[in-house]
C-alpha positions as CSV (number, residue, x, y, z in Angstrom):
1,M,8.0,5.1,0.4
2,S,4.6,4.0,1.0
3,P,3.9,0.6,2.2
4,A,2.5,0.0,-1.4
5,V,5.2,1.0,-3.5
6,I,7.8,-0.7,-1.3
7,A,5.4,-3.7,-2.2
8,T,5.0,-3.3,-5.4
9,S,9.2,-3.1,-5.8
10,M,9.6,-6.2,-3.4
11,L,7.8,-8.2,-5.8
12,R,9.1,-7.1,-9.5
13,D,13.0,-7.2,-8.1
14,R,11.7,-10.8,-7.0
15,A,9.7,-11.0,-9.9
16,N,13.5,-10.0,-11.9
17,R,15.3,-12.3,-9.8
18,R,12.8,-15.5,-11.3
19,G,13.6,-14.6,-15.0
20,G,10.1,-13.0,-15.5
21,S,7.7,-10.3,-15.0
22,H,5.3,-9.2,-11.9
23,R,2.7,-8.2,-14.5
24,R,0.7,-10.3,-16.8
25,G,0.1,-8.1,-19.6
26,S,-4.1,-7.5,-20.6
27,D,-3.1,-10.4,-23.4
28,E,-3.4,-12.9,-20.6
29,G,-6.0,-11.6,-18.7
30,G,-5.2,-8.3,-17.2
31,D,-3.1,-6.1,-14.4
32,E,-2.0,-9.0,-11.8
33,V,1.1,-9.7,-9.6
34,G,2.3,-12.7,-8.9
35,G,-0.7,-14.3,-10.9
36,C,-3.7,-13.8,-8.1
37,A,-3.8,-10.0,-7.7
38,D,-7.2,-9.6,-9.7
39,R,-8.9,-12.7,-7.5
40,H,-7.2,-12.1,-4.3
41,R,-8.5,-8.2,-5.0
42,N,-12.1,-9.3,-5.9
43,E,-12.2,-11.3,-3.0
44,V,-11.2,-9.0,0.0
45,T,-13.5,-6.0,-2.1
46,V,-16.4,-8.4,-1.4
47,A,-15.1,-8.7,1.7
48,D,-15.0,-5.6,2.5
49,I,-18.6,-4.4,2.1
50,E,-19.9,-7.3,3.3
51,G,-18.2,-6.3,6.7
52,E,-15.8,-9.0,6.7
53,A,-12.9,-8.0,6.0
54,G,-10.2,-8.3,8.1
55,G,-6.9,-6.6,9.2
56,V,-5.3,-3.9,11.0
57,E,-5.6,-0.2,12.1
58,N,-3.0,2.3,11.5
59,I,-2.6,5.9,10.8
60,F,-3.1,5.4,7.6
61,G,-6.2,3.1,7.5
62,T,-6.9,-0.4,7.7
63,T,-3.4,-2.7,6.4
64,P,-4.9,-6.6,5.9
65,R,-3.0,-8.7,7.9
66,F,-1.1,-11.5,6.3
67,G,-3.5,-14.3,6.7
68,D,-6.3,-12.2,5.1
69,I,-4.0,-12.1,1.7
70,H,-4.2,-15.4,-0.7
71,W,-0.5,-15.9,-1.3
72,D,-1.0,-19.2,-3.6
73,G,2.1,-18.5,-6.3
74,M,3.9,-16.0,-4.1
75,P,6.5,-17.7,-2.1
76,F,6.5,-13.9,0.2
77,S,6.9,-14.5,4.2
78,P,5.5,-13.4,7.3
79,E,8.9,-11.6,7.9
80,E,9.0,-9.4,4.3
81,F,4.9,-8.6,4.7
82,E,5.9,-7.1,8.2
83,T,8.7,-5.2,6.8
84,I,6.6,-3.8,3.9
85,T,3.6,-3.0,6.1
86,S,5.0,-1.7,9.0
87,I,5.0,2.2,9.9
88,D,7.6,4.1,11.1
89,K,5.9,7.1,12.7
90,D,9.6,9.7,13.0
91,A,10.1,8.6,9.4
92,W,6.6,9.4,7.8
93,T,6.8,12.3,10.3
94,E,10.3,13.5,8.7
95,E,8.2,12.9,5.5
96,L,5.4,14.7,6.3
97,K,7.4,17.9,6.9
98,L,9.5,17.7,3.2
99,H,5.4,18.4,1.8
100,D,4.6,21.5,3.1
101,E,7.4,23.3,0.6
102,L,5.4,21.8,-2.1
103,F,2.1,22.2,-0.4
104,E,3.1,26.5,-0.6
105,K,4.2,25.8,-3.4
106,L,0.9,24.7,-5.0
107,A,-1.0,26.4,-2.4
108,H,-2.9,28.4,-5.1
109,N,-4.3,25.7,-7.4
110,L,-4.4,22.5,-3.9
111,P,-8.1,21.5,-3.2
112,T,-8.9,22.4,0.6
113,E,-9.3,18.5,1.2
114,L,-5.6,17.9,0.7
115,T,-4.6,20.2,2.8
116,T,-7.1,18.9,5.2
117,A,-6.3,15.2,4.5
118,K,-2.5,16.6,5.5
119,A,-3.4,18.0,8.5
120,A,-4.9,15.0,9.7
121,L,-2.5,12.4,9.1
122,A,-0.1,15.2,10.9
123,E,-2.6,14.9,13.9
124,R,-2.4,11.1,14.0
125,L,1.7,10.7,13.6
126,A,1.8,13.3,16.8
127,S,-0.5,11.0,19.1
């Protein structure tokens, strides 16, 4: 399961325990998690464009650090953040093996970019 899926699941569970929704509907100002996602997403995008965004490089790209995210209104600890952003290379190696059968089934219509991306990820996992 990807870190983003885990994070969304954790936020949804937390919101449900509080009796609320983790998302605000479009009538309430847009698609937002925890009341600050749109603002944060915009700030991160601008910082990235301006070359000011920080983060930690990993096999999937760059992950923001805990301090790079505005946690206003979201009680989310550094330990919880580490849980959802850590990468278990052995688990991902096994996950990637499960994709082999799917890629074989879809081979006739599969864009070469997906095969290339999968091979690059496998290479990064092996190093």
